[in-house]
C-alpha positions in Angstrom: 64.7 97.9 98.9 67.4 96.6 96.5 70.1 98.9 95.2 69.9 99.4 91.4 72.8 98.7 89.1 74.6 96.7 91.8 75.3 93.0 92.0 73.9 91.1 95.0 77.4 89.7 95.7 80.9 90.5 94.7 84.4 89.9 96.0 88.0 90.5 95.3 90.6 87.9 96.2 94.3 88.5 95.8 97.6 86.7 96.3 101.0 88.3 96.8 104.1 86.1 96.3 107.6 87.5 97.0 110.7 85.6 96.3 114.4 86.3 96.7 116.3 85.0 93.7 119.7 83.2 93.9 121.4 86.3 92.4 120.0 88.5 95.3 117.3 90.1 93.2 113.6 90.2 94.1 110.7 88.9 92.2 107.1 89.8 93.1 103.9 88.3 91.7 100.4 89.7 92.4 97.3 87.9 91.2 93.8 89.2 91.8 90.4 87.6 91.0 87.5 90.0 90.8 84.0 88.4 90.8 80.5 90.0 90.5 77.1 88.4 90.3 74.8 89.2 87.4 72.7 92.3 87.6 70.9 94.9 85.5 73.2 97.9 84.6 70.3 100.2 83.8 67.6 101.9 85.9 64.6 100.0 84.6 66.0 96.4 84.7 65.2 95.8 81.0 66.9 93.0 79.0 69.2 95.4 77.3 70.8 96.2 80.7 71.4 92.6 81.8 75.0 92.0 82.8 75.9 88.3 83.3 78.1 87.2 86.2 81.7 87.8 85.5 85.2 86.9 86.8 88.2 89.0 85.9 91.8 88.3 86.6 94.6 90.9 87.0 98.3 90.0 87.2 101.4 92.0 88.0 105.1 90.9 88.1 108.0 93.0 89.3 111.8 92.3 89.1 114.2 94.4 91.1 118.0 93.6 91.2 119.9 93.4 94.5 121.2 96.9 95.4 119.7 98.2 92.1 118.1 101.5 91.6 115.7 100.3 89.0 112.9 97.8 88.5 110.9 96.3 85.6 107.1 95.8 86.1 104.9 93.8 83.7 101.3 92.8 84.0 97.8 92.9 82.6 94.4 94.1 83.7 91.3 92.0 82.8 93.7 89.2 81.6 90.7 87.0 80.9 89.4 89.6 78.4 85.9 89.6 79.7 83.8 92.1 77.8 80.5 93.4 79.3 78.6 96.6 79.6 79.0 98.2 83.0 76.4 100.8 82.5 73.4 101.0 80.1 71.2 104.0 79.2 68.0 102.6 77.7 66.0 105.1 75.8 63.3 102.7 74.6 60.8 105.5 73.8 63.4 107.1 71.5 64.5 103.8 70.0 68.1 103.5 71.0 70.3 102.1 73.8 73.8 103.3 74.8 76.2 101.0 76.7 79.5 101.8 78.3 81.8 98.8 78.0 84.4 97.5 80.5 88.0 97.9 79.5 89.3 95.0 77.4 92.5 93.2 78.3 95.3 95.7 78.8 99.0 94.6 78.8 101.6 96.9 80.2 105.4 97.0 80.8 107.2 99.7 82.7 110.7 100.6 83.8 111.4 102.6 86.9 114.7 104.2 87.8 115.2 105.8 91.2 117.6 108.8 91.2 
C-alpha cells in the first residue's frame, strides 16, 4: 500500500567547501539541493492537492577571522523561491480548500561573538 501525502522519491544532496584565506581567516560555503517527486498533499488525491515535483536550493556562507572570537554568517533557504502547498485540506462537500504553503525564499545574515 502506498503512503499518502508522500513522494515516491526524494533526496538531499549537499556540498561543503572550506577554504583558508591568505590573511589566515576561514571561509565556509554549504550548498544543499532538496528534490522531491510530485505527489498529492491531501488524503483523497484530488486535483487540488497535487504538488508538482520540486527542487529547492539552500546556501550558507561563513567568514571567521584568524584567531578571532567572532564570525559572520549569511545565507538563504529556498533560494530558488519555489512556492508549493505542502499540505492540503480539501473540504469539497463544504465548498472550500485550505492549503499550507512552503516558506518562500528567506535571506538571513547573522553575527556571532564568542565571549
